[in-house]
N, C-alpha and C positions, 0 to 999 in steps of 0.2 A: 330968406333962409327959413327952412321949415321949423315951426315951433310946435312941439307936441302938446303944450299947455294952452294952445289957442285953437284947438280943434273944435268945431261947432258942437254944442252939447247934444245934438240929435244925430250925429254921425257915428256909425259903428267904427270902432278902433280895433285894429289887428296888430299884435306885437309879437315878433318872432325873434329868435336869437339863440345862440349856443348856450349850453348849460352854464350857470354861474355868472352870466353877463349882466344881470340886474333887470331882467324883464319884468318880474314880479314887482320889483320896487317901482319901476316906471309906471306900470299899470296902477299901482296903488296911488301914486302921486297924481296921476291924471284923474282918477276916480274922485279923490279928495278935492282936487281943484275945479273939476268940471262936472262931476257926477257920472253915474253909470254903475252897471253890475260887472264885476270882474269874473270872466268865465274861463275856466281851465281848458287849455289845448295841449296838455301833456299827457301822453298815453300811460304813464306810470302814476301820476298823481290822481288819477281817477279811482285807484284801487284803495279800499279801506285798509288793507293790510300794510300799506306803506305810507307812513307819515314823515318819519325822519329821512330815510334814504331817498325818497322822492322830492325832498325839499318843499313840501307843501307849506303854504303860509301858516305861521304860528297863531296862537290865540290873539295876541295884540293885533296883528295884521288883519285877522278876520273880523275884528271888532271896529276897524276903521272904515270899512266899506263893505257893501254886499258882495258875496262870493258865491259862485255856483259851479257844480260839477267837480268838486274836490272831494275825494274819498267816499264817493257815493256808490261805488260799484264793488260787489263781492269779488274775491279772487277767482271764483269759478261760478258760473261759466265765463268763458273769455268774453271780454268787452271789446267790440270791434269799432272800426271807424264809422261804420254805418249806424251802430248804436249811439256813438257820439253825436253824429249829425242829427239823429232823431231828437236827442236831448237838447241840443242847441236850437233846432227848429221850434221846440216847445217853448224855449226862453224868448225867442224873437216874437212869439205870439202874445207875450205879456205886455209888450210895449215899452219896455225899458231900454235905454241906450246900453249896448254891450261892449265891453272892452275884453276882447278875446285874446289870451295871452298864453304862449307855450313854445316848446321847442320841438314838437312833433310835426315834421314838415308834411307828412301825409295827411294829418288832420286839417291843416291850414289849406293845403292845396286842394283837398276834396271840398272844403268849405267855399272856396272861390272859384273852382273850376268845375264842380259837379262830380258826382260819384255814380258809376254804373249801377243799375238796379239788378244786381246779381241775386238769383233766388237763394233762399236760406239753405245751407248745407244740412242734409238729414243726419241725425245723430249716428246712424250706423256707418255712414261714409266717413264722419268725422273720427269715429272710433278706429276704423281701418287706417285712416291716414295717420293717426297718432302712433299706432303700432308700427306702420311701415317707416315712419320718420325715425323712430327709436330704434328699430332693428336693422333697417337697411336705407339710410338716408342717401347714399350714393345711387341706389336703384331708384328711388323716388325722383332724384334729380335727372337721372337719365330718362325716365318716362316723361318728365315735364319737357325736356328738351325735344323729344320726339312728338309730343302731343301739341305743344304750344311754343315753337322756336321763337316767335316774335316776342313773347313774354320773357323767355329765358335769355334773350339778348339784352334785355333792359333792366333786369332785376339783379340783385346781389345773390348769386347762386350759392353763396356760403351761408346765407341766412335761412335757417331751417323753416321758419314760419312763412316767409315769402314763398319759398318753393312749395311748401305744403298747401298754401292757399291756392296756387295755380293748379296743383294736383287734384285738390278737392273739387274745384269748380268744374274741371273737365270731367271728372269722374261723375259728378252729380248731374250735369246738364248736357254732356256730350259736346260742348261748345268751348273753345279756348277762352280763358279769362280775357286775353288781349282782344278778342272779338267784342266781349261785353264792355270792355273799357272804351272801345272806339265809339260807342253810343252812350252819351251822357245826358242827363236832364240838366236843366238850367241850375246854376250854382245857387245855393242858399243865401250867400252874400256875394253880390256883384262887386268885384275888385274896384271898379271905377267909382263906386258910391262909398267906399270906405277909406279911412285913413290907415294905410298899411305900412307898417314900420318894421324894418329889420335892424337889429342891433349888430353893428360891426364890433367884433372883439378880437384885436390882434393877439396872437399867441403869446407873446412876452408879457402882455397885460394880464391875460386870462389865466395862464397857467398857475401863478401863485394864488390867485383867487380860488381856483379849483382845489388846490392842495389845502389851503386854509379851511375852506368850507367843508371838505371831508373830515378834517381833524375836529372841526366843531360838531360835526354829526356824531363822531365817536363819543365826544363829551356828553352829547345829549342822549345817547343810548342806542346808537345804531346796531351795535353788536347784540344787544338785548332784543331789538326788533327782529333781526335775522333769527335769533334763537326762537322767538315765538312763532315764526313762520316755518321753521324747519321740520316741524311735525307733519305738515301737509304739503311739503315741497313736491313739485312735479317738474322734473327736468324738461325744459323746452316749453313750458307753458308761458304765455305772454306776461303774466304777472311776475314771473321769476326774473325778468330781465331788468330789474332795478339795478342801476350801476352800483357795484360794490357788494351786491348780495351774494353772488357766487364766491367772491373772494373771501368775504367774512364766513361764509358757510364752510369753506375749506378749512379755515382755522378752527371752527367749532367741531369739525370732524377729525381734528388732530393732524391734518395734513401739512400745515405750514404755521410758523410762528405768526403772532398777531402783527408784528411790525411788518413782516413780509406781506401779509394779506392787505394791510393798509396801503402800502406802496403799490401793490398790484391794482388796488381799487382806484388810486389816484391816476395811475397810468391808463386804466381803462376809461376813466372819465375824460382825460385829455384826448384819447382816441375818438371817443364818442363826440366830443366838441368839434374835432376836425371833421367828422362825417357830417355833422350838422352844417358847418360852414360850407362844405362842398355842396350840400343840398340846396341851401338858401342861395348860393351863387348861381346854380344851374336853373332853379325853379322860380326864383323870386327876384329876377333882375329888374323887374318893373316896380318893385316896392321901394319906398323911401328909406335910404341908409342913414343912420345915425350912429356916430362913434360912441360906444358905451362909456368910455372913460371920460367923455365930456358931460355926462349927465350928473 
């Protein structure tokens, strides 16, 4: 039977799982028992502007083991998966054992499967893409379907940032993103050399944890955190996708009562956890499964 606390001290550890499943707690226990640097693999926890709503480790947790890539990126410009991989590569060169933990499947898949070396998108094209997404998202989506039908068939076409990414790459390079993705360099971490763990979290066990955690976030000052970010809010920007942020912002704008905003945020978190479980089942079938409630 797999024991996460008997992983060799020189082996990289990867921990995935849905939100509120206890990933960070497991990473901390492994670090304390076996050593290592805990590395963030959550696309919202990288941003300096989200501490409470992104559920970043608190001061006590940070003091118990070395942590990296938490709250180190400004909200603008956008921080990409390529940026994250470059930061992780720099950490691998320091020689410490890494315990890479998070719920962003794209980060972890890119880490273990490789990421296509797509050229940087020029600012002028990015600005045009932002405008088109905001003013005519259906038109952007239709263009993507025409230019890159392979990509359009495998991404969530209701996700504006995924659609925009495909549109930008074709506009900048004249080549579909799906073509770029077909040729990948060697992965930064070979899956066979790592201890790769996915936490299984049944819905009936996870839902109460999600609801309690959001209530705790409210007590810690989540509403004030959203208020502080409202002044430079940018609809559709990657950093604004912290679960609960849009819902609490709607309350601050006088659109809904606080109780309703909290309920909507809890529902959104449950829906997000469902999408994460779907991703992990489809893309991480060869990772070791551990039931979160058994830890």
